[in-house]
All heavy atoms as an XYZ file, in Angstrom:
983
protein
N       9.966     29.178     -9.185
C      10.012     28.168     -8.146
C      11.350     27.457     -8.108
O      11.735     26.958     -7.064
C       8.891     27.157     -8.352
C       7.681     27.483     -7.535
S       6.655     26.081     -7.240
C       5.285     26.469     -8.281
N      12.035     27.411     -9.231
C      13.355     26.763     -9.255
C      14.320     27.497     -8.332
O      15.148     26.883     -7.686
C      13.900     26.726    -10.685
C      15.199     25.968    -10.821
C      15.081     24.498    -10.446
O      14.085     23.849    -10.735
N      16.085     23.978     -9.772
N      14.177     28.822     -8.247
C      15.047     29.594     -7.358
C      14.842     29.213     -5.894
O      15.802     29.114     -5.131
N      13.597     29.001     -5.511
C      13.313     28.578     -4.133
C      13.894     27.200     -3.891
O      14.503     26.945     -2.848
C      11.792     28.602     -3.855
C      11.290     30.044     -3.873
C      11.472     27.943     -2.522
C       9.792     30.178     -3.816
N      13.733     26.305     -4.853
C      14.269     24.951     -4.697
C      15.786     24.979     -4.547
O      16.352     24.259     -3.725
C      13.872     24.086     -5.890
N      16.448     25.829     -5.323
C      17.907     25.929     -5.242
C      18.365     26.521     -3.917
O      19.429     26.179     -3.409
C      18.459     26.765     -6.396
C      18.289     26.081     -7.734
O      18.140     24.865     -7.823
N      18.292     26.867     -8.795
N      17.583     27.410     -3.371
C      17.956     28.089     -2.123
C      17.320     27.457     -0.891
O      17.495     27.969      0.217
C      17.541     29.559     -2.207
N      16.619     26.339     -1.059
C      15.849     25.780      0.046
C      16.704     25.476      1.268
O      16.286     25.726      2.398
C      15.079     24.526     -0.394
C      14.149     23.929      0.661
C      13.127     24.958      1.149
C      13.451     22.695      0.111
N      17.895     24.946      1.063
C      18.765     24.641      2.206
C      18.984     25.897      3.046
O      18.861     25.870      4.272
C      20.092     24.073      1.742
C      21.073     23.824      2.866
C      22.389     23.280      2.345
C      23.365     23.045      3.482
N      24.626     22.461      3.003
N      19.293     27.002      2.382
C      19.586     28.240      3.102
C      18.334     28.856      3.701
O      18.371     29.421      4.799
C      20.317     29.219      2.191
C      21.642     28.650      1.825
C      22.006     28.111      0.626
C      22.760     28.466      2.697
N      23.285     27.623      0.695
C      23.776     27.824      1.957
C      23.003     28.777      4.032
C      25.007     27.504      2.504
C      24.236     28.455      4.579
C      25.215     27.832      3.816
N      17.209     28.724      3.000
C      15.941     29.214      3.548
C      15.611     28.446      4.825
O      15.216     29.041      5.844
C      14.804     29.078      2.514
C      15.048     30.025      1.331
C      13.443     29.349      3.157
C      14.141     29.776      0.137
N      15.796     27.124      4.785
C      15.514     26.304      5.964
C      16.486     26.619      7.097
O      16.086     26.672      8.261
C      15.566     24.820      5.603
C      14.419     24.379      4.712
S      14.501     22.635      4.247
C      13.961     21.878      5.799
N      17.753     26.836      6.772
C      18.738     27.162      7.810
C      18.414     28.483      8.492
O      18.384     28.571      9.721
C      20.147     27.216      7.228
C      20.871     25.903      7.059
C      22.198     26.116      6.322
C      21.115     25.247      8.393
N      18.186     29.519      7.702
C      17.916     30.848      8.268
C      16.614     30.837      9.056
O      16.561     31.317     10.201
C      17.894     31.919      7.161
C      17.375     33.249      7.694
C      19.282     32.085      6.564
N      15.561     30.271      8.462
C      14.284     30.255      9.198
C      14.375     29.354     10.422
O      13.776     29.658     11.460
C      13.135     29.829      8.284
O      13.312     28.512      7.821
N      15.139     28.273     10.340
C      15.326     27.402     11.500
C      16.071     28.105     12.620
O      15.680     28.001     13.792
N      17.130     28.816     12.275
C      17.879     29.555     13.303
C      17.024     30.642     13.938
O      17.030     30.809     15.167
C      19.159     30.147     12.706
C      20.253     29.141     12.372
C      21.362     29.802     11.551
C      20.819     28.518     13.639
N      16.267     31.367     13.125
C      15.394     32.409     13.675
C      14.292     31.799     14.531
O      13.942     32.349     15.587
C      14.804     33.258     12.554
C      15.793     34.190     11.864
C      15.165     34.837     10.632
C      16.313     35.251     12.822
N      13.762     30.665     14.113
C      12.733     29.987     14.904
C      13.312     29.508     16.232
O      12.642     29.567     17.271
C      12.130     28.819     14.102
O      11.560     29.338     12.881
C      11.047     28.094     14.880
N      14.557     29.064     16.223
C      15.206     28.595     17.457
C      15.398     29.712     18.484
O      15.589     29.431     19.669
C      16.556     27.953     17.148
S      16.430     26.277     16.504
N      15.320     30.961     18.052
C      15.481     32.049     19.020
C      14.359     32.055     20.054
O      14.507     32.663     21.116
C      15.548     33.431     18.342
O      14.296     33.696     17.684
C      16.708     33.513     17.360
N      13.272     31.342     19.777
C      12.181     31.270     20.754
C      12.548     30.393     21.948
O      11.770     30.290     22.892
C      10.890     30.787     20.104
C      10.170     31.892     19.353
S       9.912     33.422     20.291
C       8.818     32.868     21.573
N      13.732     29.810     21.952
C      14.201     29.119     23.150
C      14.271     30.104     24.311
O      14.201     29.714     25.473
C      15.560     28.453     22.907
C      15.975     27.571     24.050
C      15.311     26.385     24.302
C      17.009     27.940     24.897
C      15.663     25.576     25.373
C      17.380     27.141     25.963
C      16.703     25.956     26.201
N      14.376     31.371     23.950
C      14.345     32.445     24.940
C      13.135     32.308     25.864
O      13.223     32.574     27.064
C      14.338     33.783     24.194
C      14.174     35.027     25.034
C      14.961     35.238     26.161
C      13.265     36.008     24.684
C      14.828     36.389     26.924
C      13.126     37.170     25.432
C      13.907     37.347     26.550
O      13.774     38.480     27.293
N      11.998     31.843     25.329
C      10.785     31.687     26.139
C      10.949     30.608     27.195
O      10.311     30.665     28.243
C       9.587     31.372     25.239
N      11.802     29.626     26.940
C      12.047     28.580     27.936
C      12.923     29.100     29.073
O      12.830     28.621     30.195
C      12.708     27.369     27.281
N      13.737     30.096     28.780
C      14.650     30.656     29.777
C      13.995     31.807     30.540
O      14.078     31.876     31.766
C      15.945     31.143     29.092
C      16.658     29.948     28.457
C      16.852     31.865     30.066
C      17.763     30.331     27.511
N      13.357     32.705     29.810
C      12.719     33.881     30.412
C      11.314     34.036     29.837
O      11.099     34.820     28.907
C      13.566     35.123     30.125
C      12.988     36.392     30.725
O      12.038     36.320     31.538
O      13.486     37.486     30.370
N      10.353     33.266     30.358
C       9.011     33.301     29.772
C       8.363     34.687     29.769
O       7.735     35.070     28.785
C       8.201     32.312     30.606
C       9.054     31.905     31.744
C      10.444     32.340     31.479
N       8.536     35.436     30.847
C       7.915     36.752     30.912
C       8.556     37.719     29.912
O       7.867     38.504     29.261
C       7.990     37.304     32.340
C       7.264     36.443     33.361
C       5.830     36.115     32.975
O       5.099     36.971     32.484
N       5.432     34.881     33.192
N       9.873     37.649     29.774
C      10.564     38.492     28.805
C      10.154     38.155     27.379
O       9.963     39.053     26.547
N      10.010     36.870     27.083
C       9.606     36.458     25.739
C       8.186     36.913     25.430
O       7.903     37.374     24.317
C       9.725     34.947     25.605
N       7.302     36.803     26.402
C       5.931     37.273     26.193
C       5.896     38.779     25.969
O       5.185     39.267     25.087
C       5.056     36.903     27.391
C       4.626     35.454     27.491
C       3.929     35.200     28.820
C       3.717     35.072     26.332
N       6.663     39.492     26.781
C       6.718     40.952     26.643
C       7.247     41.334     25.267
O       6.716     42.230     24.609
C       7.590     41.535     27.760
C       7.161     42.856     28.269
C       7.929     43.384     29.479
N       9.019     42.583     30.012
C       8.911     41.694     31.011
N       7.746     41.490     31.580
N       9.956     41.031     31.443
N       8.304     40.640     24.828
C       8.912     40.950     23.522
C       7.971     40.582     22.372
O       7.869     41.333     21.408
C      10.227     40.204     23.379
C      10.934     40.483     22.079
C      12.250     39.729     21.968
O      12.675     39.050     22.886
N      12.890     39.852     20.833
N       7.302     39.448     22.459
C       6.465     38.980     21.364
C       5.093     39.631     21.347
O       4.591     40.005     20.284
C       6.295     37.440     21.440
O       7.586     36.832     21.470
C       5.518     36.911     20.243
N       4.472     39.772     22.529
C       3.095     40.258     22.595
C       2.932     41.596     23.299
O       1.837     42.149     23.327
C       2.208     39.218     23.296
C       2.127     37.923     22.548
C       2.831     36.811     22.980
C       1.357     37.811     21.397
C       2.760     35.611     22.296
C       1.280     36.619     20.700
C       1.988     35.509     21.154
N       3.993     42.097     23.916
C       3.903     43.375     24.604
C       3.248     43.301     25.967
O       2.919     44.333     26.546
N       3.032     42.127     26.488
C       2.400     41.937     27.790
C       2.878     40.606     28.376
O       3.604     39.870     27.721
C       0.857     41.963     27.680
O       0.289     41.993     28.982
C       0.325     40.797     26.890
N       2.463     40.304     29.589
C       2.882     39.063     30.233
C       1.672     38.337     30.804
O       0.572     38.896     30.885
C       3.880     39.324     31.380
O       3.245     40.122     32.376
C       5.132     40.012     30.880
N       1.899     37.109     31.197
C       0.934     36.312     31.955
C       1.556     36.059     33.305
O       2.765     35.885     33.407
C       0.667     34.974     31.266
C       0.035     35.010     29.890
C       0.054     33.625     29.268
C      -1.399     35.511     29.997
N       0.752     36.000     34.332
C       1.299     35.817     35.670
C       0.968     34.430     36.203
O      -0.025     33.823     35.823
C       0.734     36.884     36.617
C       1.072     38.310     36.213
C       2.556     38.590     36.105
O       3.331     38.044     36.910
O       2.947     39.347     35.198
N       1.829     33.966     37.097
C       1.568     32.733     37.818
C       2.417     31.565     37.340
O       2.984     31.591     36.251
N       2.488     30.549     38.173
C       3.330     29.393     37.854
C       2.846     28.620     36.624
O       3.656     28.106     35.858
C       3.268     28.525     39.110
C       2.167     29.053     39.946
C       1.891     30.450     39.506
N       1.526     28.546     36.408
C       1.017     27.844     35.236
C       1.452     28.553     33.952
O       1.820     27.902     32.972
C      -0.512     27.723     35.293
C      -1.155     27.003     34.111
C      -0.616     25.579     33.992
C      -2.671     27.000     34.260
N       1.427     29.870     33.971
C       1.873     30.640     32.805
C       3.330     30.324     32.494
O       3.698     30.157     31.317
C       1.689     32.128     33.051
N       4.157     30.214     33.527
C       5.567     29.894     33.306
C       5.736     28.516     32.683
O       6.569     28.328     31.801
C       6.357     29.993     34.609
C       6.626     31.430     34.995
O       6.763     32.296     34.145
N       6.679     31.689     36.280
N       4.945     27.549     33.134
C       5.030     26.200     32.565
C       4.609     26.211     31.101
O       5.313     25.685     30.226
C       4.141     25.217     33.364
C       4.707     25.021     34.768
C       4.020     23.874     32.643
C       3.749     24.301     35.707
N       3.461     26.815     30.813
C       2.916     26.806     29.457
C       3.836     27.570     28.497
O       4.116     27.102     27.388
C       1.481     27.368     29.444
C       0.980     27.562     28.025
C       0.550     26.449     30.220
N       4.313     28.716     28.893
C       5.153     29.526     28.012
C       6.511     28.859     27.800
O       7.039     28.857     26.688
C       5.306     30.967     28.548
C       6.292     31.763     27.710
C       3.943     31.650     28.568
N       7.080     28.272     28.844
C       8.356     27.556     28.673
C       8.181     26.383     27.704
O       9.015     26.161     26.827
C       8.874     27.061     30.023
C       9.431     28.151     30.901
C       9.858     27.592     32.269
N      10.045     28.626     33.243
C      11.182     29.293     33.440
N      12.236     29.021     32.715
N      11.248     30.232     34.362
N       7.078     25.646     27.856
C       6.810     24.536     26.954
C       6.630     25.031     25.521
O       7.144     24.437     24.572
C       5.562     23.777     27.424
C       5.318     22.523     26.616
O       6.176     22.052     25.896
N       4.141     21.982     26.743
N       5.902     26.126     25.351
C       5.697     26.756     24.049
C       7.054     27.085     23.416
O       7.294     26.785     22.244
C       4.843     28.003     24.265
C       4.679     28.947     23.128
C       4.100     28.696     21.921
C       5.083     30.321     23.100
N       4.108     29.829     21.145
C       4.711     30.847     21.853
C       5.711     31.160     24.018
C       4.945     32.163     21.489
C       5.938     32.476     23.662
C       5.562     32.967     22.407
N       7.953     27.658     24.204
C       9.276     28.003     23.692
C      10.067     26.782     23.253
O      10.731     26.798     22.214
N       9.984     25.706     24.026
C      10.699     24.476     23.673
C      10.120     23.875     22.396
O      10.869     23.454     21.498
C      10.658     23.459     24.830
C      11.158     22.102     24.394
C      11.476     23.970     26.015
N       8.796     23.834     22.279
C       8.176     23.247     21.090
C       8.491     24.045     19.826
O       8.772     23.469     18.774
C       6.666     23.125     21.287
C       6.233     22.108     22.342
C       4.730     22.189     22.578
C       6.644     20.707     21.945
N       8.465     25.352     19.929
C       8.819     26.181     18.772
C      10.286     25.953     18.412
O      10.641     25.845     17.230
C       8.547     27.672     19.057
C       7.046     27.899     19.184
C       9.136     28.562     17.966
C       6.666     29.267     19.697
N      11.133     25.859     19.419
C      12.549     25.606     19.177
C      12.754     24.267     18.475
O      13.601     24.150     17.579
C      13.344     25.660     20.486
O      13.145     26.953     21.082
C      14.821     25.417     20.268
N      11.985     23.268     18.862
C      12.093     21.963     18.200
C      11.753     22.058     16.712
O      12.389     21.390     15.886
C      11.200     20.933     18.884
C      11.686     20.434     20.229
C      10.638     19.529     20.867
C      13.010     19.705     20.094
N      10.791     22.880     16.351
C      10.483     23.093     14.938
C      11.693     23.730     14.247
O      12.060     23.345     13.132
C       9.209     23.945     14.756
C       9.012     24.340     13.301
C       7.991     23.191     15.267
N      12.332     24.680     14.912
C      13.544     25.286     14.356
C      14.654     24.269     14.171
O      15.338     24.252     13.139
N      14.840     23.400     15.153
C      15.860     22.346     15.057
C      15.533     21.406     13.901
O      16.424     21.000     13.146
C      15.980     21.586     16.400
C      16.826     20.332     16.252
C      16.548     22.501     17.478
N      14.259     21.061     13.743
C      13.852     20.217     12.610
C      14.177     20.884     11.281
O      14.630     20.220     10.339
C      12.355     19.919     12.674
C      11.894     18.823     13.602
C      10.366     18.773     13.658
C      12.450     17.481     13.168
N      13.939     22.181     11.185
C      14.257     22.896      9.944
C      15.753     22.850      9.649
O      16.160     22.656      8.498
C      13.762     24.343     10.021
C      12.253     24.513      9.887
C      11.833     25.920     10.303
C      11.814     24.214      8.466
N      16.567     23.008     10.670
C      18.017     22.937     10.481
C      18.415     21.521     10.055
O      19.204     21.338      9.123
C      18.759     23.375     11.757
C      18.501     24.869     12.026
C      20.249     23.082     11.659
C      18.894     25.336     13.409
N      17.844     20.526     10.713
C      18.114     19.133     10.349
C      17.711     18.878      8.897
O      18.463     18.297      8.114
C      17.348     18.196     11.290
C      17.456     16.743     10.923
C      18.561     15.996     11.303
C      16.448     16.111     10.203
C      18.666     14.654     10.967
C      16.540     14.774      9.860
C      17.650     14.049     10.242
O      17.744     12.730      9.896
N      16.509     19.298      8.535
C      16.017     19.090      7.181
C      16.835     19.802      6.119
O      16.896     19.352      4.973
N      17.471     20.893      6.494
C      18.319     21.603      5.536
C      19.464     20.712      5.063
O      19.904     20.811      3.919
C      18.863     22.885      6.164
N      19.929     19.832      5.931
C      21.051     18.949      5.602
C      20.614     17.541      5.213
O      21.452     16.735      4.807
C      22.020     18.871      6.788
C      22.745     20.173      7.004
C      22.348     21.048      8.007
C      23.804     20.536      6.186
C      23.001     22.250      8.200
C      24.459     21.737      6.369
C      24.055     22.594      7.374
O      24.699     23.793      7.566
N      19.337     17.223      5.351
C      18.809     15.886      5.032
C      17.656     16.028      4.048
O      16.491     16.066      4.444
C      18.318     15.182      6.294
C      19.353     15.047      7.369
C      20.260     13.891      7.066
N      21.130     13.681      8.230
C      22.345     13.245      8.142
N      22.848     12.949      6.964
N      23.069     13.076      9.221
N      17.962     16.116      2.761
C      16.910     16.330      1.758
C      15.766     15.317      1.823
O      14.613     15.677      1.570
C      17.654     16.237      0.429
C      19.053     16.657      0.764
C      19.295     16.113      2.150
N      16.049     14.085      2.183
C      14.978     13.079      2.235
C      13.940     13.404      3.303
O      12.780     12.996      3.184
C      15.572     11.697      2.481
N      14.324     14.133      4.331
C      13.391     14.467      5.415
C      12.650     15.782      5.172
O      11.744     16.125      5.930
C      14.135     14.537      6.747
O      14.982     15.672      6.769
N      13.017     16.503      4.150
C      12.452     17.841      3.947
C      10.933     17.881      3.826
O      10.308     18.750      4.448
C      13.101     18.514      2.744
C      14.502     18.971      3.045
C      15.156     19.630      1.855
N      16.544     19.950      2.179
C      17.428     20.353      1.293
N      17.072     20.486      0.024
N      18.652     20.612      1.674
N      10.306     17.000      3.056
C       8.844     17.111      2.963
C       8.157     17.033      4.328
O       7.298     17.867      4.634
C       8.452     15.929      2.062
C       9.666     15.704      1.207
C      10.833     15.986      2.122
N       8.535     16.074      5.150
C       7.925     15.954      6.478
C       8.238     17.171      7.335
O       7.350     17.735      7.984
C       8.400     14.680      7.184
C       7.894     14.500      8.615
C       6.375     14.425      8.658
C       8.523     13.275      9.255
N       9.483     17.587      7.344
C       9.885     18.750      8.150
C       9.121     19.998      7.707
O       8.629     20.767      8.542
C      11.414     18.969      8.066
C      11.807     20.307      8.654
C      12.159     17.828      8.745
N       9.005     20.196      6.404
C       8.304     21.377      5.906
C       6.824     21.343      6.281
O       6.255     22.374      6.661
C       8.486     21.504      4.389
C       9.900     21.815      3.931
C       9.979     21.818      2.408
C      10.403     23.136      4.488
N       6.192     20.174      6.197
C       4.781     20.075      6.579
C       4.604     20.386      8.066
O       3.700     21.130      8.452
C       4.206     18.687      6.214
C       2.842     18.471      6.852
C       4.117     18.534      4.702
N       5.477     19.842      8.917
C       5.389     20.120     10.360
C       5.560     21.618     10.612
O       4.807     22.226     11.387
C       6.437     19.293     11.142
C       6.552     19.778     12.580
C       6.089     17.816     11.103
N       6.542     22.233      9.963
C       6.784     23.666     10.156
C       5.603     24.496      9.660
O       5.192     25.457     10.321
C       8.076     24.079      9.449
N       5.053     24.121      8.511
C       3.902     24.855      7.965
C       2.719     24.787      8.935
O       2.090     25.809      9.242
C       3.510     24.303      6.576
C       4.564     24.717      5.530
C       2.122     24.778      6.156
C       4.441     23.970      4.204
N       2.417     23.595      9.424
C       1.279     23.438     10.340
C       1.509     24.240     11.617
O       0.614     24.953     12.101
C       1.034     21.941     10.657
C       0.041     21.772     11.793
C       0.568     21.211      9.409
N       2.712     24.164     12.168
C       3.023     24.885     13.398
C       2.905     26.396     13.200
O       2.293     27.102     14.011
C       4.438     24.519     13.857
O       4.830     25.315     14.946
N       3.484     26.893     12.121
C       3.477     28.332     11.882
C       2.076     28.838     11.550
O       1.676     29.909     12.005
C       4.494     28.689     10.802
C       5.929     28.504     11.294
C       6.955     28.801     10.232
C       8.365     28.619     10.773
N       8.695     29.467     11.913
N       1.308     28.067     10.781
C      -0.060     28.483     10.474
C      -0.947     28.439     11.714
O      -1.864     29.265     11.838
C      -0.650     27.628      9.353
C      -0.140     27.933      7.947
C      -0.783     26.995      6.932
C      -0.374     29.392      7.562
N      -0.693     27.516     12.619
C      -1.454     27.482     13.869
C      -1.219     28.760     14.657
O      -2.166     29.386     15.157
C      -1.065     26.251     14.689
N       0.041     29.176     14.761
C       0.354     30.418     15.476
C      -0.304     31.613     14.794
O      -0.971     32.434     15.447
C       1.871     30.616     15.551
C       2.275     31.965     16.064
C       2.092     32.301     17.402
C       2.824     32.915     15.215
C       2.451     33.552     17.885
C       3.188     34.164     15.690
C       3.000     34.485     17.026
N      -0.141     31.715     13.479
C      -0.722     32.839     12.741
C      -2.237     32.854     12.915
O      -2.834     33.905     13.200
C      -0.337     32.764     11.246
C      -1.140     33.753     10.423
C       1.155     33.017     11.066
N      -2.872     31.708     12.753
C      -4.323     31.631     12.888
C      -4.799     32.032     14.269
O      -5.778     32.776     14.411
N      -4.112     31.554     15.296
C      -4.505     31.899     16.665
C      -4.354     33.393     16.929
O      -5.223     34.010     17.568
C      -3.689     31.087     17.668
C      -4.051     29.606     17.733
C      -2.998     28.826     18.512
C      -5.435     29.419     18.331
N      -3.282     33.976     16.442
C      -3.102     35.421     16.639
C      -4.179     36.193     15.882
O      -4.771     37.130     16.423
C      -1.687     35.878     16.215
C      -1.589     37.392     16.198
C      -0.635     35.291     17.134
N      -4.465     35.790     14.654
C      -5.460     36.516     13.867
C      -6.873     36.354     14.426
O      -7.675     37.287     14.378
C      -5.416     36.073     12.402
C      -4.135     36.440     11.653
C      -4.177     35.896     10.230
C      -3.887     37.942     11.651
N      -7.189     35.182     14.976
C      -8.537     34.940     15.485
C      -8.708     35.477     16.906
O      -9.692     36.140     17.214
C      -8.880     33.430     15.430
C     -10.182     33.132     16.159
C      -8.959     32.965     13.981
N      -7.734     35.200     17.769
C      -7.897     35.530     19.186
C      -7.002     36.664     19.684
O      -7.209     37.151     20.783
C      -7.611     34.297     20.058
C      -8.554     33.165     19.807
C      -8.128     32.036     19.122
C      -9.874     33.218     20.245
C      -9.000     30.978     18.887
C     -10.746     32.168     20.019
C     -10.298     31.056     19.329
O     -11.148     30.017     19.100
N      -6.015     37.046     18.906
C      -5.047     37.997     19.426
C      -4.804     39.198     18.556
O      -3.686     39.717     18.499
N      -5.828     39.680     17.875
C      -5.638     40.836     16.995
C      -5.113     42.054     17.747
O      -4.411     42.879     17.168
C      -6.941     41.174     16.278
C      -7.332     40.123     15.275
C      -8.638     40.447     14.575
O      -9.290     41.453     14.865
N      -9.041     39.590     13.660
N      -5.411     42.142     19.022
C      -4.913     43.265     19.830
C      -3.390     43.233     19.938
O      -2.774     44.261     20.239
C      -5.533     43.214     21.223
N      -2.777     42.072     19.674
C      -1.321     41.928     19.809
C      -0.591     42.028     18.476
O       0.624     41.848     18.425
C      -0.988     40.586     20.476
C      -1.669     40.425     21.799
C      -2.705     39.525     21.955
C      -1.302     41.195     22.901
C      -3.354     39.382     23.171
C      -1.944     41.067     24.110
C      -2.969     40.159     24.239
O      -3.606     40.030     25.448
N      -1.308     42.323     17.405
C      -0.659     42.391     16.093
C       0.411     43.470     16.025
O       1.351     43.354     15.243
C      -1.688     42.595     14.986
C      -2.389     41.324     14.518
C      -3.485     41.656     13.513
C      -1.406     40.336     13.938
N       0.278     44.503     16.840
C       1.298     45.557     16.845
C       2.668     45.020     17.226
O       3.676     45.392     16.636
N       2.707     44.119     18.199
C       3.987     43.557     18.632
C       4.250     42.194     18.005
O       5.383     41.883     17.670
C       4.042     43.437     20.166
O       2.866     42.789     20.619
C       4.166     44.799     20.813
N       3.220     41.380     17.821
C       3.401     40.038     17.252
C       3.362     40.066     15.727
O       3.612     39.041     15.086
C       2.336     39.089     17.782
N       3.081     41.220     15.150
C       2.962     41.328     13.699
C       4.209     40.905     12.951
O       4.123     40.300     11.874
N       5.373     41.209     13.499
C       6.622     40.813     12.839
C       6.728     39.289     12.773
O       7.064     38.726     11.724
C       7.827     41.400     13.572
C       9.195     41.090     12.969
C       9.321     41.656     11.562
C      10.298     41.639     13.854
N       6.414     38.618     13.872
C       6.459     37.152     13.890
C       5.415     36.574     12.949
O       5.692     35.602     12.228
C       6.242     36.635     15.313
N       4.231     37.147     12.921
C       3.171     36.690     12.025
C       3.611     36.866     10.576
O       3.479     35.959      9.751
C       1.840     37.426     12.307
C       0.826     37.191     11.201
C       1.275     37.000     13.656
N       4.148     38.029     10.251
C       4.622     38.291      8.892
C       5.735     37.354      8.482
O       5.727     36.803      7.369
N       6.706     37.156      9.361
C       7.812     36.231      9.095
C       7.271     34.836      8.830
O       7.647     34.186      7.849
C       8.788     36.217     10.277
C       9.812     35.115     10.195
C      10.911     35.225      9.360
C       9.667     33.954     10.955
C      11.850     34.201      9.275
C      10.593     32.925     10.884
C      11.694     33.053     10.037
N       6.381     34.370      9.697
C       5.836     33.021      9.541
C       5.055     32.885      8.235
O       5.144     31.852      7.563
C       4.970     32.645     10.738
C       5.805     32.228     11.947
O       7.039     32.102     11.816
O       5.217     32.021     13.023
N       4.308     33.901      7.845
C       3.560     33.830      6.588
C       4.492     33.766      5.377
O       4.245     33.004      4.440
C       2.593     35.011      6.471
C       1.351     34.932      7.340
C       0.553     36.228      7.262
C       0.486     33.737      6.936
N       5.556     34.537      5.395
C       6.526     34.491      4.297
C       7.174     33.117      4.225
O       7.284     32.512      3.151
C       7.592     35.608      4.455
C       8.763     35.393      3.505
C       6.967     36.975      4.237
N       7.594     32.612      5.368
C       8.239     31.297      5.422
C       7.278     30.205      4.951
O       7.663     29.327      4.177
C       8.775     31.019      6.847
C       9.172     29.581      7.022
C       9.960     31.938      7.135
N       6.027     30.263      5.399
C       5.035     29.281      4.966
C       4.873     29.329      3.445
O       4.817     28.283      2.785
C       3.686     29.502      5.686
C       2.544     28.785      4.984
C       3.782     29.051      7.132
N       4.802     30.515      2.887
C       4.694     30.644      1.428
C       5.875     30.009      0.710
O       5.699     29.290     -0.286
N       7.081     30.253      1.209
C       8.272     29.661      0.607
C       8.264     28.140      0.747
O       8.611     27.415     -0.197
C       9.534     30.245      1.255
C       9.816     31.720      0.968
C      10.960     32.222      1.838
C      10.111     31.937     -0.503
N       7.849     27.661      1.904
C       7.819     26.208      2.136
C       6.772     25.529      1.256
O       7.010     24.438      0.732
C       7.559     25.898      3.606
C       8.701     26.227      4.526
C       8.533     26.179      5.895
C       9.950     26.598      4.046
C       9.573     26.463      6.762
C      11.002     26.907      4.898
C      10.810     26.833      6.262
N       5.618     26.158      1.084
C       4.594     25.587      0.207
C       5.098     25.549     -1.233
O       4.931     24.546     -1.935
C       3.265     26.364      0.332
C       2.636     26.079      1.692
C       2.308     26.002     -0.806
C       1.428     26.944      2.016
N       5.732     26.624     -1.671
C       6.299     26.644     -3.029
C       7.337     25.537     -3.196
O       7.375     24.862     -4.225
C       6.912     28.014     -3.322
N       8.166     25.329     -2.175
C       9.180     24.277     -2.237
C       8.530     22.900     -2.305
O       8.961     22.033     -3.079
C      10.110     24.368     -1.030
N       7.496     22.682     -1.510
C       6.792     21.390     -1.550
C       6.157     21.143     -2.914
O       6.208     20.019     -3.434
C       5.724     21.330     -0.456
C       6.217     21.082      0.959
C       5.071     21.238      1.955
C       6.853     19.711      1.089
N       5.561     22.166     -3.498
C       4.978     22.014     -4.831
C       6.047     21.677     -5.860
O       5.836     20.844     -6.746
C       4.230     23.290     -5.224
C       2.959     23.573     -4.429
C       2.394     24.945     -4.783
C       1.920     22.483     -4.649
N       7.195     22.310     -5.730
C       8.295     22.019     -6.646
C       8.799     20.590     -6.452
O       9.129     19.914     -7.419
C       9.438     23.016     -6.463
C      10.546     22.812     -7.444
N      11.616     22.002     -7.179
C      10.721     23.289     -8.696
C      12.429     21.994     -8.227
N      11.895     22.763     -9.149
N       8.861     20.127     -5.208
C       9.325     18.764     -4.923
C       8.422     17.713     -5.557
O       8.885     16.647     -5.938
C       9.373     18.522     -3.410
C      10.523     19.157     -2.716
S      10.390     18.771     -0.946
C      11.341     20.106     -0.280
N       7.149     18.019     -5.654
C       6.217     17.069     -6.271
C       6.523     16.879     -7.741
O       6.246     15.821     -8.296
C       4.785     17.561     -6.114
C       4.278     17.471     -4.697
C       2.852     17.882     -4.586
N       2.027     17.010     -5.422
C       0.792     17.302     -5.787
N       0.248     18.440     -5.399
N       0.087     16.481     -6.528
N       7.077     17.904     -8.373
C       7.339     17.863     -9.814
C       8.758     17.404    -10.137
O       9.015     16.934    -11.234
C       7.124     19.255    -10.417
C       5.705     19.731    -10.312
C       5.582     21.141    -10.854
C       4.176     21.651    -10.643
N       4.055     23.052    -11.012
N       9.678     17.595     -9.202
C      11.089     17.306     -9.469
C      11.549     16.125     -8.615
O      11.068     15.940     -7.505
C      11.937     18.534     -9.154
N      12.514     15.357     -9.118
C      13.064     14.279     -8.296
C      13.831     14.858     -7.107
O      14.285     16.002     -7.136
C      14.001     13.535     -9.243
C      14.325     14.519    -10.313
C      13.137     15.455    -10.422
N      13.954     14.059     -6.073
C      14.663     14.475     -4.851
C      16.105     14.811     -5.164
O      16.833     14.027     -5.775
C      14.601     13.368     -3.804
C      15.143     13.694     -2.439
C      14.329     14.815     -1.801
C      15.096     12.459     -1.556
N      16.533     15.994     -4.761
C      17.927     16.419     -4.956
C      18.750     16.006     -3.754
O      18.405     16.317     -2.641
C      17.989     17.943     -5.120
C      17.172     18.471     -6.270
C      17.701     18.060     -7.618
O      18.908     18.022     -7.817
N      16.823     17.714     -8.529
N      19.818     15.323     -3.950
C      20.681     14.883     -2.848
C      21.867     15.797     -2.722
O      22.402     16.338     -3.563
C      21.164     13.460     -3.081
C      20.005     12.518     -3.119
C      19.948     11.727     -1.881
N      18.769     10.876     -1.950
C      18.093     10.543     -0.913
N      18.419     10.966      0.252
N      17.058      9.780     -1.023
């Protein structure tokens, strides 16, 4: 766990930058849906919901980048990211198993990141805050 704690800044930066790539959904909602799930939703409401989804995911990525440079904010940022990523994973596993072929990479990435973030939080409970 000490290795994760030492690399946490870089883990947060890389995962934050990769998470920010979902801003693509705010620009091209149909393209993002096709890339992530292999299909699209039609209509103006779909465009609103998917664009909003892309912005919210991007905000989690921005928080991760911010937290990488602000150790005092890391526990809150990590909890927000964990909840957001587990919500996505849970929804795909419960309601979207048909999309695991295309969304599987995102699900796998989020599960790995969640595991690293949980390990980091557990380590933070035992160690004083590193500045």
